[in-house]
N, C-alpha and C positions, 0 to 999 in steps of 0.2 A: 503493499501500499503507500502512496505516496500522501504523506502527511502535510496534510494543510492547515494553514494560523486563522481561523475565523472571525472578526473582529463586524459586530452587532451595532450598530444604533438601537437606541431602546424604541421612544415615542412612536408608531406608528410601523411597528419594526418588530419587534419583539413582542410588542405590546397593541394590542384596537386603541389605538389614537382616540377616536373617542370615552372609551371609559380609562384607559390607562390598565387596563385588568391584562397580565400577558397571557397572548393566544397559547390555550393546550398544546395544540402541535407542530410552536414553534417550545416549548419545556420538551416536551419527547423529542423532538429532531437535534436537541443543544444535547441532549441524558445520549442519543446514539454517536453522536459527532464524537462527544471523551471517550466513550465506550471502546471505541476504534482507534485511538489513540492519537483522535486529533488536537490542535491547542483551539478553543475558546475562549472570548476574550467580548468584553465590551468596549465601546469607543464613545464613548460621550463627550462632550462641553461642561458638564454640569461639574462641579467641585465633588471631590473626594468622598467627602460626607454625606454630600445626597446621594452620593449612589452606592455604597456598602453596602447597605441593608435589601436592597433594588435588588444588585447581583448577588448575596444570598439565596433571596427567596425565587433567583433565577436556575441558581443551582450552576452559577459561574463563579469562578474564583481566582480571573485575570483582570486587569480593567486598564483600559486610558483614556480616561481623566480630565477634568481641569482642564480641557480644549486642548489634549494632547502635552498635556507638562507634567500628569501625576502618573505613574506607573506602578501598578499593584501586580505581584504575580506570586501565587500558589498565598491569596487571602493574605500577604504581606508590602507592607507599602516600602515602595523601592527607591521612588524620589519624586517629588513635589516641588515643582519652581513656582519662584514667586514671578512677578513681570516687569521685566527691564526699569529699575527703581529709578534707572532718570528719566526717562522717558514717559515714566506714571509720574513722578513728581512736576516738570513740567506743562504735564495733565492737568492736575490738579490743581497747580497756582495758579493757570488763565484761564483756568474755570471759576476760581474763589476771586479774583479781583474783577470779574465780569460778571458777580454775583448768585453764579447758579449753586444752588444746592449741593451738598457733596456726599455722598457716603464713601468709607475707604472699608473693606478686611481684611485685615493685617497679617488673618490665619485662615487655615481650612476649618472653616466653623458657621454657628449662623450672625455672630458676632461683627457689627459693624460700630465704628467709631467715626464720631462730627464732633466739628470744632462750635458748630450751634445746630439750631436749630432751622434752617433753612429747607433745604433739602425736605422735609416734612410737610414745611409751611404751604410750600409750592404745589409739589404731588402731593402730598399724602403718605400713607405707610405705606410699605410696598407687602403684596400680596405673600406670598413666601412666607413663613416663618421666620421670624428677625428679630435680633437683641440689640438694639439701640443703645449705647453708651456715649452719654455725652459729657465731651472734657472741651471746659471752654479755656485753658490754658494749651490744649492741644499746638502744637508746630508741625505741620505735612514732614519735615528736612528732621526731625527727629526718628521716623517709622523708617523699621530696619527692612520689613518683607510689606509688599504688597500687595494682595493676589487680586485682590478684585477691585473696580471704581463704577459707583451707579454716579450720573451727572443730572441733575433736574434741568432738563435742554427739551423744550418742545423741537418738534420739528420743520417749525419754520424759520428755526435761529439760529438754528444748526452751524450757518457760516461763518458764524460770530465765534467756533472756538476754532480756532486757527489750523487750533494742535491733534483737531479731533481721531486724525486718520493715519497718526502718530505710533497708537497702539489699537492691536486689535478687539473689536466693538460690534455690539447689538444692540437691534431696539425690540426688546422681546413684547412691551408696553409699549403706548405711545407717549407715556409722559418720560419718560426716562429713558438714558440710554445707558447699557453696563459695558461696561470694558471688562476684559478676561480674555486671556489665554484661548485663539481661534487656527490653530495648529492638529487637528488629528490626524491629519494624518505623517504630523513629523516626529508625533506620540509613539504611533504602527511603525517606524522605522526604528526610532529608539530600543521598543519593545523585539523588536526582529533582531537588533545590533544585538542586545543583551541575552536572548536567545542562540545566540549565533548559527540565525537560520535565514537559507535565503527569501527576498524580499515575491522573488517568482511567486513561491504561496501560498503568501499571502491572498486572503478572501476577504471582502468588506459590501456588508449588506448594507443598504439607507433608502430613507423613501426620503428627506427633505431640502431645505437650500443650503442649510449644515452641511449638510453630509458629501457636499460637492469637491471639498477640500481634497476630502479620503478617495475620490473615485480615478484612481492614478493609473496611465496604463502600464507601468511594471506590475500589476498586480489585477485578481480576477475583479470587479466591480458589478453590485449583479444590485440593482433598483427592486423595491417593491412595486407591485403594481399596483397599490394606490398613493405611489413616488410623485411628486412636480416635476413636470416634462423635462425643465432642462437637464435631471438628474436622470430618466430616459435615455436622453438623447447621447450622455455620458457614456451609461452603464455598455459593459459588455452582454449584459445576460438582463432579459424584464421580466418578472418575477408576476404568480396571482401579488392579490392584497393581501396583506400579511393577515389578514381576518378571513381569510377564504384559506390559510394554508400557505402558506406563498414560500416560507422557510423553508419546511417540509418539500413542497415542490420543486422550488430549486437545487434543495440539496441531494430527491433522490433522482433532477435530469441528470445531472454530472456525476453520478453514480458511489456521491463519498456518503451515503449511507443507505443501504437497502430498502 
């Protein structure tokens, strides 16, 4: 058997995008792949603390998380890198000077620090579980590590932030930008280097625009039937919808499971 190294997105790939519930056939397929000796991992932009319980539920022990900056092998954290400190601080200072509310995650947890309450005043509290730590004496330059930055800035004012594209970011919700690592493909490459395995044996599954970065010509890329059109165009193979046993269908199609 030629060993393959599978990297799965979560929402809309391993799970029903509407309910967030794992697809039963996907869980069974994961088990079959592992039983056959294949390597199985999650590849996600989510922080490690948000992903580890999901991985446990799915029966997966390897992770590329935090947008490619965190590697977990056999349930053990190998590395989890913060953002580029110099670029992150420059962005924070510009946003601060222009009056945009800021939250900063200085570790891998639900904690965020803020020197004032402008973020909450401008956009309200985040929808995700968050512990807000107000420190009116906070000096951003004293922060050792910066893992994520949340900036309260509407879309029509983005151009005012001249450094907005110097750090990877995404607008998950309309009122603010989330700055985080966005290089899942680099995390996959780092994992393969850690395993001393050939990247041609990588297989990735995804469905969303944030999965475009990990659809590379160097390996096999599979788009879910419910995926966005740009991803399908870039894929080597388009399978069925996640809820229509798409992962199982693709793995049977390529002979990775019986």
